[in-house]
C-alpha positions in Angstrom: -5.4 16.3 -3.4 -9.0 16.4 -4.7 -12.3 15.4 -2.6 -13.0 12.2 -5.0 -9.1 10.7 -4.2 -9.8 11.8 -0.4 -13.2 9.9 0.0 -11.3 6.9 -1.8 -9.0 6.5 0.4 -11.6 6.9 3.5 -13.7 4.2 2.3 -11.2 1.9 1.2 -9.6 2.3 4.7 -12.8 1.6 6.2 -12.4 -2.1 3.5 -11.7 -5.5 6.0 -8.4 -6.4 5.6 -9.7 -9.4 3.1 -10.9 -6.7 0.3 -7.8 -4.8 0.6 -6.1 -7.5 -0.2 -8.1 -8.4 -2.6 -8.4 -5.1 -3.8 -3.9 -5.2 -3.9 -3.9 -7.9 -6.4 -5.9 -5.6 -8.9 -5.0 -2.7 -8.3 -2.0 -1.9 -10.6 -4.1 -3.4 -13.4 -6.6 -0.5 -12.3 -3.6 2.0 -12.5 -2.8 0.7 -15.1 0.9 0.0 -14.0 3.8 -2.0 -15.8 3.6 -5.6 -14.3 7.5 -5.2 -15.4 7.6 -2.3 -12.6 5.3 -4.1 -10.5 7.9 -6.9 -10.2 11.0 -4.4 -9.9 8.7 -3.4 -6.9 8.5 -6.7 -5.0 11.5 -7.3 -5.9 13.2 -4.5 -3.6 10.9 -5.0 -0.7 13.8 -7.6 1.0 15.9 -4.9 1.1 14.0 -3.0 3.4 13.0 -5.3 6.0 15.7 -4.6 8.4 13.3 -1.2 9.4 10.5 -4.1 9.7 12.0 -5.1 13.3 9.9 -3.7 17.1 12.5 -0.7 17.3 11.4 0.6 14.7 7.1 -0.1 15.1 6.8 3.3 16.4 7.4 5.1 13.2 4.4 2.0 11.5 2.3 4.4 14.2 2.7 7.7 12.9 -0.3 9.0 10.8 0.2 9.7 7.2 -0.8 13.1 4.9 
């Protein structure tokens, strides 16, 4: 990972929750992600809901790379 990307990630992590949500709204257009791709991602979200349970919460706290 480049230093620039690491710095962006660090700064994003420091944002308040409402600013992160605002960023999520505009990020697909900033990254030039096709709206159809975003629609497919959104449509797939329910298929992962079975992992949203108390037994699997420990995995939510694992550090990312």
